N, C-alpha and C positions, 0 to 999 in steps of 0.2 A: 296650229297645235300650240298649246300653252305649255310653257316651261316654268317650272316652280324650284325653288332652292331645294337642295337635297336635305333631307332630315338629319342626314349625318354630316356635321361640319368636319371639314378636314382638319385633322389634329397635326399641328407641326410637332416633329420629332423633339423629343426632350434633350435639351443641352445639359449633360450631366455636369455636376460639380465635381472637380478632381482635386484630390488631397494627397499629400505627400506624407508617408509614414515611415520611420526608420525601424529596421529590426537589428537590435545590437545585442551584445552580450560578450563573454569571453570565448577564447579558442576552444572549438569543438563542442559548442553548446547546442548547435542545431539550427543556426541562422540560415544556412543554405538549404536545408531540409524544410524548414517552415515556409520560406519563400516559394520553394519549388512545389509544396503540397498544396498550396492554396491558389497560386497563380492560374488564371485562365488562358495566358498565353505561354508559350515556350519561355522560361525564365532565362534571362541573360546571366551567365556565370562567368566570373574571372578567377577560375581556380587553377592552381598550379600543383605539381606533386611536391610532396615535402623533400627536402634535399638532406644530405648528410651534413651540410654546412649550417642549416637550420636547426638541426636537432638539440644543440645547446640552449637555443633561444625558445624553442617550442615544447612546453611541458605537456607530455602525452599521458601522464597519469590519468587513468580512467577513460581514456580514449586511445588506446594502444593500436587500435585498428585503423584509425584514421591515417589516409595516405596523401590527402590534398588539403589544401588550404586555399581561402579566398584572399586575394592580393589586391583587390580594388574595391568590388561591390557585387552584390547580387541584385537583380532587378526583375520584378514582376508586377502583375496587375490583377485586381479583383474588382468586380462590380458588386457592391453590397445591395444597392438598388438602382432602378432604371436611372435615377437621377444623382447617383453618388458613386464614383469611381476612386478606388485607392491605388495610387503608385506606392510600391514597396521598394525600399532600398535597404539591402542588408549590408551591414558594415563589416569590414575586416576586424578580426579579433586580436591579432598581436599588437602588441605596443608599437612595434616598428612602422606599423601602417596608420598609426592614429593621426598623422597630418592630412589625411583624406577626411576626417570626421567633420571639421569645421564646414568644408564644402558640401558635403552630403547633408548636413543638418540645415543648411540654407532653405528658408521656406516650407520646413517641415510643420505639420500639424501637431504631431506627437510622435511617440516612440513606444516600442516594446523592447523590454530588456528580458532576454531568456536567461534563465538561470538553472544550474545544475546542482543539486544539493551535495553532490560529492566534491564540488569544487566551487563552492558558494562564493568564496573570496574573488573568483574570476570576474564576477559581474560588478564588484564595488566600484571600479572606475567608471563603467557606463551610468551606473547610478548617480554618482558624483558629477558626472559630465552633464546629464540632463537637469539635475537640481540646480547646478551653478548657472546654467543657461536659462533656466525657467522654462524648459520645453516639457509639457505634460508627458507622462509616461506610465505605462503598466508594467508590472513585473509578472512574467509568466514562468513558472517553474516547470521545465520540461521533464516528463515523466520517462527517464531512462530505466530500461529493464536492470533490476538488482539495486537500483538506487534506493537508500533508505527514505521513507515517507516521514515528514514532519509536519506538525500542525501549522496552519497558515500564521498564526501569531508567533510562533517560534521562528519561521523564516522572516516574518517582518521585523522582528526584535534584532534579529542576526544582521540584517541589512539596515537597521535603523531607519526604517521608512516613515516618512509622514503618514498620519492616520488617513489622508485623503486619497494616498496612492493606491489603485486596485492591485490587488494580487491575486493570481489565478493559477490553477494547475492545468497543464495542457500536454498534448501529444503533438510534437512537431510534425509528425508523419500524417497526421489526420487533419483533412481539409476543414472539417466542421468545427474541430477544435481550435484550429488556428483562426479561423473565421470568428469565432466567438470572442477570441482575444482582441482581434482588430476591432470588432464592434465596440467593446468596452474601452480601447484607446479612443475611438472617436466621440464616444459619449462622455469620458472624462475630460478630453479637451474642451467639449462644448460647455460642459459644467463649469470649468475653469473660465472660459471666457464670459460666461453669464455673470459670474461672481465678481469679476473684474470690472463688470459695467454698473454693478449695484451701487448707488451712492452711499457714501459713508455717513453712517449714523452721528448726529451731533447732540 
């Protein structure tokens, strides 16, 4: 009996590239919701109930129904392609937990800064954080019901964003909407990396 090679070569499983993305923004802006809506695994959450002691520190204007807060991080995972997996780390929003940000930011490819037009100033600190550390980021305006809609250029001017920073509108509850934002972050980070490698003209 003659044996020949199979016409179908056995393909090795693709070893995916894994990238770390931060999801940041102010208190109550939708970070936990965004990570949870897009994650293909059960997301890790470190939420605690808001206490009376914390009320003077946590501004609930516009998010009066919020009863919990992230005290360390949220964690989720999404496969964008067979060869590309994103690990998502949602940062805590309150100032008193900012000591965690430096550790969470280590090794990150880029970040999403979620914004709420009713409390736009709450994301100023996150924008400043990523600008100072030269971490590529995308601003995603979360579409809250009842929130006034503003033209993208108005929001961009209010946040004093560089022209290269992508700005999108999203719904943190919608998987495809959040996925689009994450794709934009990855593409923006890749473009920044390519520009950094370009030779300087003389």
